[in-house]
C-alpha angles and dihedrals in degrees: 000000000000120000127218092260093055099257123119123247137178142194109262117235090219142015125220113231123207125221114199112325114246094009100078092122090057098049093114090057092043088055090068097069090041091052090049091050092051090049091051092046097050096036095044098044091038090055091049090051092046097051092045090050096046102036111078090198089064095056090106130117096258094053095040089056088047088055089053090051091050091050092051091049092049088050093053092048095045089052093057098038101084096054098034095053091036090060100041099038104031105017092240105156101162126090127178119253095244092041089053092051090048091050090049090050092049097046095049095041093054090043090054089048089053091054092048092050091050088055091049089050091053090053088048091054091048093052091046092054100035097045110012094162092057096036097109092039092054099041099047123172094255090052092049092049090046090051091052092049092048091050091050094046092046091052095049095044094049093049098042096082095053098072089045092051091050093049092059092059128086117234100197093211096312107132108136115116125197099221139057090250139032117272126175096233088057097043096046092063095057102071118094096221140071109304097179094117091049091050094047093048092044089053089049091053093049093046096046093048118025095021095047094039094051091047092051091046089056090048090050092053092047087055090045092053091046089053094044092052089059091060108106101219129058090223090055092050091049093051092047093051092044089063088062097048098093093044092050088052090050092050092050092046089054104039103034094063089042092053090045091052091048091051091049090052091048094046089047090066091061107022126038109255123190114252086229089065091053091050095047093048092049090050091048090051093053102034107031099070098048091046096046104037099065090048093048094047092045092053103036101037108070094195091056091043093051092047091051091049090050090048092051092045090051092050091048091050091051090052 
């Protein structure tokens, strides 16, 4: 394949994934916290999904959206697991070209779904506070399922062009990635040809998903606060805001690491930033929400907490 500047490029058969720069000799020890995080993610989110599925009292809009969030977080974590544990446990740093593109597609698709579900949950909280008597009538099961399908289709359709756009570019021998998994911002800088279309489309995806979702979440909470301030009693205002506590925590857990990672990338263009900082921020962005959210919802949501206690009591009784 000939590039625009006259040199010849090719698609690499494999990419080389990095672990944590400067700590290669300690990878086996670093694998311990990663294994613990995966256990918490799959056990925590799996428990949330199980209690919502089995408890009839949790078949309500708020908890159905929470189940969607748990599924998206499990999807993100399952997408990173093969390469992360492969590097830290077995020293496997190579990944095939197509496998890398598929991992990139999966990670970003599930991450976009997560953002869309957080937006849906903010709308759910607004409806619950603004019109509690019509809450169930407005957010019916068909509408919730339709919302979930639209979020999933939107995520897949927006991400589908990115692997195709990358495949059309020559890499000229550049195949070393700076993370333990394949991410588009990392991959798009490896080709030795014009990547303007890739950058423009990538910016469009970010703006139309994370940018739009975060803006609408802020708008939802402005409307929620406006509605809450109209409630006559302080106790009523407190109860209304308490129903939003877990969701606010989930939004912060998702967007704060993302903003931090974006700032590190921007600062890195002007001020030297250690590769270790980039790696740690990328790991925080992917791992922090799915680790924290099941814990937060289990502690702060009494219906979830009671269902988990009943589940554990039942298991103990069976033993």
